[in-house]
C-alpha positions as CSV (number, residue, x, y, z in Angstrom):
1,M,89.0,75.7,94.1
2,K,85.6,77.3,94.0
3,N,83.9,78.8,91.0
4,L,82.4,82.3,91.5
5,S,80.2,84.2,89.2
6,L,81.2,87.9,89.5
7,K,79.6,91.1,88.0
8,L,82.1,94.0,87.6
9,E,81.2,97.4,86.9
10,D,82.0,98.3,83.1
11,D,84.7,100.7,84.2
12,I,86.5,98.4,86.5
13,F,86.4,95.7,83.9
14,Q,87.7,97.9,81.2
15,E,90.6,99.0,83.5
16,T,91.5,95.5,84.6
17,E,91.6,94.4,80.9
18,K,94.1,97.0,80.0
19,I,96.2,96.3,83.0
20,L,96.1,92.5,82.2
21,S,97.1,93.1,78.7
22,K,100.2,94.9,79.9
23,V,101.4,92.5,82.9
24,N,100.9,89.3,81.2
25,M,98.7,87.7,83.8
26,N,95.5,85.9,83.3
27,R,92.2,87.5,84.7
28,N,91.6,84.8,87.3
29,R,95.2,85.0,88.8
30,Y,94.9,88.8,89.0
31,I,91.6,88.6,90.7
32,N,92.9,86.0,93.2
33,E,95.7,88.2,94.2
34,A,93.7,91.2,94.5
35,I,91.3,89.6,96.7
36,E,94.1,88.0,98.8
37,F,95.6,91.6,99.2
38,Y,92.3,93.1,100.2
39,N,91.7,90.2,102.7
40,R,95.2,90.9,104.4
41,L,94.5,94.6,104.3
42,H,91.0,94.1,106.2
43,K,92.6,91.6,108.7
44,R,95.2,94.1,109.6
45,R,92.6,96.7,110.2
46,L,90.5,94.4,112.1
47,L,93.7,93.5,114.4
48,A,94.5,97.1,114.9
49,K,91.0,97.9,115.9
50,Q,90.9,94.9,118.4
51,L,94.4,95.9,119.7
52,S,93.2,99.6,120.2
53,K,90.1,98.5,122.1
54,E,92.1,95.9,124.3
55,S,94.6,98.8,125.1
56,Q,91.9,101.1,126.2
57,L,90.6,98.4,128.4
58,V,93.9,97.9,130.4
59,A,95.2,101.6,130.1
60,K,94.0,102.6,133.6
61,D,95.5,99.4,135.2
62,S,98.7,100.1,133.3
63,L,98.9,103.8,134.9
64,D,98.1,102.4,138.2
65,V,101.0,100.1,138.1
66,L,103.3,102.7,136.8
67,A,102.3,104.9,139.6
68,E,103.0,102.3,142.2
69,F,106.4,101.6,140.6
70,E,107.2,105.3,141.0
71,R,106.1,105.2,144.5
72,L,108.5,102.4,145.3
73,N,111.4,104.1,143.7
74,E,110.6,107.3,145.6
75,E,110.7,105.3,148.9
76,D,114.2,103.9,148.3
């Protein structure tokens, strides 16, 4: 486990402390879970961006293949 020095804005710290007193969780666990959640969120966003980019790269080829299949069906 790594040690980390963290500077929080006063209002974020105050809100966190209020929540922690109500959920019965230590600060370290809370911050770890928050960062884990945020990491998953960004990984999904990055994956969606990558998939969109790759979809755009193959879109024309996909349409060409679809058109070819339609031509083959019309010939039968």
